C-alpha angles and dihedrals in degrees: 000000000000121000111265097022121118122244097246115185126188112257116259109242112219117242107234110226095162092109095045117102113263095242092055093049091052091047091049092051092046091050092051091050092046095053090085100232101069140063130193131234121187124205136171094197116127133242101040111253128223094210125034111220123208114261131195109259124206106210115135093173093085135019094238093054101071104065137107095254148118107263124206138170144209088218109089091201091062092051091046092049091055091044095052106038106094100224093179090057092044093052092048094044102038106019092203127034139146135218131178135162141199139176114248128172091345093307133102113242119196117196116198138178117265093255092053092043089057091055089053091049091048091048088231104205093216094052092087129040139168111296145168135252110205114208109212137184109262092210089072092059138074123222108217121223092243096058132053100191104028128084135181140196125197092208132069115273132214112209125236089212137000118213120198111212131193126239089236086075088070091064088060094044110040119068128176091191142006118011112067098185089092126040115309107218117205140158120268108260114261113255 
């Protein structure tokens, strides 16, 4: 590269998985995360971005969760959750809401505020929208001591691939009762 020229990279074209059956999308994402050299980051931000910038997180549950960073996971369900939840709609509809998750007995448990829980129970059609799973190089991330499946990077990240996923996938993932192979959604415990 010559001095004074910009580093111009070709844009990454998203891979459209919106017509692929939900089970296959989940299996693809799980396989990418399991390969050992990649992590997944889900986002519902439109338009799709070519570089993911660090954002300030608000997670008081663990010391690594409250940094200005790019967060990623080895759990495909976490990335898909972040890709599908329409945060713009939630902010406009609810104003204030909370969501948190943890792994318990091999399952993913998602605790939400009462107002968000009601939207899940009502199967609100605007709750989920098309989103993106960004496939990122794991070598650019740090795994904190207080988390087995989560990673973070303090610097911007350029994805290896971008996967576009359909909101219908949320119907197969989120459960307010019964099946725990997806994401069990429950209310935050009362204080």
